[in-house]
C-alpha positions in Angstrom: -43.8 151.8 -122.2 -47.6 151.4 -122.9 -49.8 151.4 -119.8 -52.0 148.4 -118.8 -55.3 148.2 -120.6 -58.4 146.3 -119.7 -60.8 145.3 -122.4 -64.3 144.0 -121.9 -65.3 140.7 -123.4 -67.9 138.0 -123.2 -67.4 134.8 -121.2 -67.8 131.7 -123.3 -66.3 129.3 -120.7 -65.5 130.1 -117.1 -62.1 130.5 -115.6 -59.0 132.6 -115.6 -55.7 132.2 -117.4 -52.6 134.3 -117.9 -49.6 134.1 -120.1 -48.1 135.3 -123.4 -50.3 135.8 -126.4 -50.0 133.4 -129.4 -52.0 134.9 -132.2 -53.3 133.3 -135.4 -56.1 134.2 -137.9 -56.3 130.4 -138.7 -58.8 128.1 -137.1 -57.3 125.4 -134.9 -57.8 121.7 -134.4 -56.1 120.6 -131.1 -55.8 117.0 -132.5 -53.1 118.5 -134.7 -50.9 119.6 -131.8 -48.2 117.3 -130.4 -49.5 116.4 -126.9 -46.0 116.0 -125.5 -45.0 119.6 -126.3 -48.2 121.5 -127.3 -46.5 122.3 -130.7 -48.9 122.8 -133.6 -48.0 120.1 -136.2 -50.6 121.0 -138.9 -48.7 121.8 -142.1 -49.5 125.2 -143.5 -51.0 126.5 -140.2 -49.8 130.0 -139.1 -48.8 128.5 -135.8 -47.0 125.4 -137.2 -43.9 124.7 -135.0 -45.1 126.9 -132.1 -46.4 125.6 -128.8 -49.9 126.5 -127.4 -48.9 125.2 -124.0 -49.5 127.9 -121.3 -50.3 130.5 -123.9 -53.2 132.9 -124.3 -54.3 131.5 -127.7 -56.0 134.0 -130.0 -57.6 132.2 -132.9 -60.3 132.6 -135.5 -62.2 129.5 -134.4 -61.9 125.8 -133.8 -62.2 123.2 -136.6 -62.7 119.5 -136.7 -65.2 117.1 -135.3 -66.1 116.9 -131.6 -64.1 113.6 -131.3 -60.8 115.0 -132.6 -61.1 118.3 -130.9 -61.9 116.7 -127.5 -59.2 114.0 -127.9 -56.7 116.7 -128.8 -57.5 118.8 -125.8 -57.6 115.8 -123.5 -54.2 114.6 -124.6 -52.8 118.2 -124.0 -54.4 118.3 -120.6 -53.0 115.0 -119.5 -49.5 116.2 -120.3 -50.0 119.7 -118.8 -49.8 121.4 -122.2 -53.2 123.1 -122.5 -53.5 126.8 -123.5 -53.9 129.0 -120.4 -57.0 130.6 -122.1 -58.5 131.1 -125.5 -59.7 134.3 -127.1 -61.8 133.3 -130.1 -63.0 135.4 -132.9 -65.8 133.1 -134.1 -67.4 130.9 -131.5 -68.5 127.4 -132.6 -70.0 124.6 -130.6 -67.3 122.0 -131.0 -64.6 124.3 -129.6 -66.8 125.5 -126.8 -68.0 122.1 -125.6 -64.4 120.7 -125.8 -63.1 123.6 -123.7 -65.9 123.2 -121.2 -64.9 119.5 -120.6 -61.1 120.3 -120.6 -61.7 123.4 -118.4 -60.0 125.9 -120.7 -61.2 129.5 -120.1 -62.7 131.0 -123.4 -63.8 134.5 -124.2 -65.0 136.3 -127.3 -66.5 139.6 -128.4 -63.6 141.8 -127.2 -64.6 145.4 -127.3 -61.7 146.0 -129.7 -60.5 143.7 -132.5 -58.2 141.2 -130.9 -56.0 141.2 -134.1 -55.3 144.9 -133.8 -54.9 145.3 -130.1 -53.1 142.1 -129.2 -49.6 141.1 -130.4 -47.6 137.9 -130.1 -45.7 137.9 -126.8 -48.0 140.4 -125.0 -48.6 139.4 -121.4 -52.3 139.0 -120.9 -54.7 138.0 -118.1 -58.0 136.5 -119.3 -60.6 136.5 -116.6 -63.7 135.0 -118.2 -65.7 135.2 -115.0 -65.1 139.0 -114.8 -65.4 139.3 -118.6 -62.1 141.1 -118.9 -58.9 140.8 -120.8 -56.0 142.7 -119.1 -53.1 143.6 -121.3 -50.1 144.1 -119.0 -47.8 147.1 -119.5 -45.3 146.6 -122.3 
């Protein structure tokens, strides 16, 4: 069993979230998630058919306009299906501003490549305020 590891990161939006990692190298538009389930409904997306609800979402970036991104996150929030936190590879303003309004913790610039150190199903605690990502023992 691997020991716990703590990685440094940069806070993009405040907060703390914990849960299982859901990893994708694709950019995400939350408007293309079913608000009732959190399931990604975008055809061809690496996460198609998987729910972002309560997950530590690791994605390349956001995509889409501010209106569709914010509406998607708002609909997820109203139904209790937001991601617990987001680890983003490439920060962009639409994702950041939408997450600020929806109160989703966001971090970037992990001290190690998130795509090599994190795996689907890992238990992780993202503490944006402390600028740490704790990978729990496996």
